N, C-alpha and C positions, 0 to 999 in steps of 0.2 A: 535452406531458405536463403533467398538473396537478401543482402543487407540493404537497409534503407539509406539513401544518400542524405547527407546532412550539410548541404552546400552553404546554408546561411551562416554556419559557424565560421567558415573561411572568410577572412576579410572583415568580419564584424567583431570577432573576439579581441579583447585587449589582454594579451597574455601577461601573466603575473611576472614572468621573467624580465619584463621591461618596466615593471611598476616603479622601480627606482628612478627611471628616467621621466616618469609622469610628473607634471606640474602639481598634481594633487594626489596624495596618498589615499585620501578618502575616496576619490573616484576609482582608484584601483581596487580598493576594498569592496566597492559596490559592483565589481565585475563578477557575476555568478556564472558566466558562460562556460560551456563545456559539456562533457558527457560524464555523468556521475552514477555511482552504484550505491545502493543502500543495503546490499546483502550483508548479513551479519549473523554471528552465532548468539548474539544477545537476545534473550527471550522477551516477548512483549510484556508479560507480567513477571514479577519477581517470584522465582520458585520458593516453595516453603522452606527448603533447606538453606536459603539465603536470607531468611527473614531478619530484618534489622541491619542488613549489610547493604548500603546503597552503592558501594564501589568495590571492585576487585583490586587487590595488589597486582603487580605485574606478574608475579609467580602464579597467583590464583587464576588470573585471566588465561595464562598459557595452559594450565591444567584443565580449566573449564572448556576451552576450545578443543582440547584433545578429547575429552570425554564426550562432548557434544557431537563431534565428528563420528566417534565410534557408535554412539547411540543412534544417530540419524541413519547410519548405514545398517546397523543391526536390526533396526525396526523394520527394514524392508528386505531382510534376508530370512526366509523361513527355514525351519528344521528339515523340510522336505521340499522337493521341486514344486509340489502343489501349493504348499504354504508360501513358498517364495513367490509364486505367480500371483497369489491372492494379495500379497503385500506390495504389489506394484513395483516401482523402480527402486534401484539402490542408488547410492550417491554418485555412481559413475554417470548418471543421467541428469543430475541436479546441479544447481549452482546457488546453494544457500548463502554462501559467504562464510568463510572459515574463521574470521576474527570477530572478537567483541568490538563494540563501538569504541572509537578512539578515546573517549572520556573514561572508559573502563567502568561504566555504570553496569549494575547487575540486572537492570530491566530497562525497557524502553519507557515504560510509565515511570515518571519521577514525582508526580503529585496526583493522588495522596502519597504521603511519605512511605507507606508500606509497599509501594510499587504495584498496587492492584487497582483494577478498574472499580469504581464505586458501584454499589448495587443498582439494579434496575428498579424503577418505580413500580408500584402494583399494576398500573395500567400497562406498562411495557412488559412485565412478566406475563400477563395474560395474553398479550399479542405474541410473545415469543412461544408460549405453549401452543397457541392456535396454529402458528406457522409450522411448528414441529409436527403437529398432528396432520396438517395438510400434506407434508412431505411424505408421510407414510402411505398416502393414497396414490393410485396410478394417475398420471397426469391426463386430464381431459384434453389438453391442448398445449401448445408451446408456452403459453403464458403461465402455466403451472410449473414450469421448469426454471431453475435458477438463472440469474442474469449472466453468470460466467459461462454456463453450459450453452446459453443462447448467443454467446459472443457479443454481448452488448456492453457490459461494464464489468471489469474484474475488481474484486474488493481491494487489491493492493494499490490500484490506481488512486483510490480515495476520492477526494482528499479526506483525511491525511494519507500521505504516501507511506506505505508500510511494507516491510520485506516479506518475501515468500521464498519458495524453493527454486525459482528461476525468473528470468526477465525482470531483474531488480534495477534496471538501468533507465536513466532519465537524461534527456538533452535539454539544456537551457540556452535560450537565445534572447538577447536584449536588443531593443530598438527604441527610438524616441517614442515614449508614451506607452510602451508595452514590454512585458516579460512573457515569453512563451516557454511552456514546459511540455516537451514531447515525451510521452510515456510509452516505453517499449511494450509493456503488457497490453494487449488488445489495441495497440496503436491509438490511444486517446491523446488529445492535445488540449492543454489549458491555455487560453489567451487571457492574460491578466492586464487590464489597463492600469496605468500608474499616473494618470493625468488628472486625478481628482474628481472624475465623474461619479455621480451617485449610483447606487445599485439599481438594478432593474425593478420595475413595479413588482410588488409582492405577489401578484397574480401570475407572474411568469416563473415557472419552475423548470429546473434543468437537472440532468443526471448528475453532473459534477458541480452543481451549484453555480452561483454568480460571484466571481471573484473580483476584488478591487485591491490594488496594492499601493503602498506608500513607503517611503524611506524614513526610518528613524535612525539617524546617524548612519552607521554602516550596515544596518539591518533592514532587509526588505520584509515588511509586515504585510501579510495578505489576509484580508477579511472576506470570508465566503458565506453567503446566505442563499436563500431561494432554492434549496434542494427540493427534489420532488417527493421525498419520503419513501422512495422505493429501493434505495441503495443501502448497502452496508459497507463498512470499512474494515480492512484487515481480512485475513483468510484463516490464519491460525487462531485468531480471535474473531468471533462472529459479531462484529460491532453493529448493533441496531441503531437506526436513525429514524426520524420522522420529519415532518414539515417544519418543525421548530429547531432543527439542527443548525447550529452556528459554529463555524470553525475559524480559528485564528492561527495562522502559521507565521513563523519567523525564520528567515534564512540569513545566516551570518557567515561570511567568508573568514575563516580563522587562520588559514595558511594557504599556500599555493595549491594544495591538493585536497583541501577539506572545507566542507560547508557544514556548519552546525545547524541542524534542522529541528525546530521545536514546534509543537502544535498543541492547541488547547481545544478540547471538545466541550461544547456547552449545549446541552439538549435537555431542558428541564422536565420535559414530559417523558423522557426515556431514562435518564440517570438522576440519582438523587443529588448529585453535585457535579460541577465541572471537573475535568481531569486533564492533565498535561503529560505529553510524552516528548522524548528527545532522542535523536540518533544522529550519527554523522554520515554525511555523503562523501564518498571518496572518488577522486578523479580517476577515470579509466581512459585508455586510448580509444575505446569504441571499436567498431561502429555500433549504432543501434541496429537491431535486426528487425526485419519485417515479421509481424505476428500474424501469420496467415491462418486465422482461427476458423473461418467458415469453410475454407477449402477442404479441410479434413475433418469436419465436425460430424462424424458418424454417430456420436453419442445421441444427438437429437433424434435421428430416425430410429436408432435402436431403442431408446426409451419410449418413444411414442408408439412404435411398432409393438413393443412388448406389452404396453398398456392395452392396446387394441386386442392383442392375442388373449390377454387375461379376461377381457370383457366377453370375447367370443366364447371362450371356454366356459365362463360362468353362465352365459345365456343358453349354452347347449345342455346344461344340467349334468354333464359328464364330470366324473371326479378328476 
């Protein structure tokens, strides 16, 4: 695939290497521009075997990275050619991220202290069961197929922005009054005003919500509301949301090649309490690549065609 040009970065970015020459160190710290990866070996929730352990030692992190790489590859290599085929791709085709986050946390979730997402509310549990049941039925039309399969919104785009097996890259550009985040996965773009304007009217709902940013010291705080209730965040974790979803993100430049990214999910009709996650974004040379989803999206025609074939077979009365 051809890579996407990122010309706005050139001439706009204030490079960290000249930060010492800047009249304001704070201004340099507020420079988030560049291309960043959130790929990591750190799990979204803390594994049971790491219960009570919020951080790795350096040696433990190295061993965890080694075992995670082995596991991710082995999970996709079957004992026979047929089993291997059913297991999809091996790590040669993926770009998970081989290292744990730079803080060496044992999970992306940091609050609650157990590193686990809080339970769903009874109402959300019912909605989750109903959605799972619908997925077992042949799709009547494209609206019954997931957003990612329809190339609309991928769960890792969020917000919050969470890692997956590939396309973990984000481009950030700043200009007077705005911060732009270009998302490599499904090529979404978030335009975040930082000029103090209010949120959109609550009747206006958007796929990625309505974001407003402000600086608190050297941290960019982004408040997002007005979600349409149709999206989920994460992919390895199936994060439910509804119209009451409220997200707060914090971006802090901690060194020339690192942004500390924190997010807090507050959706009282879905989760019994808010929860917070944290990961590190690492500078990469780029470029961002074009995510040409629709051009090769044979899954849609395959799934819909298969559903119609099942209906035709059932109507014929033949076994």
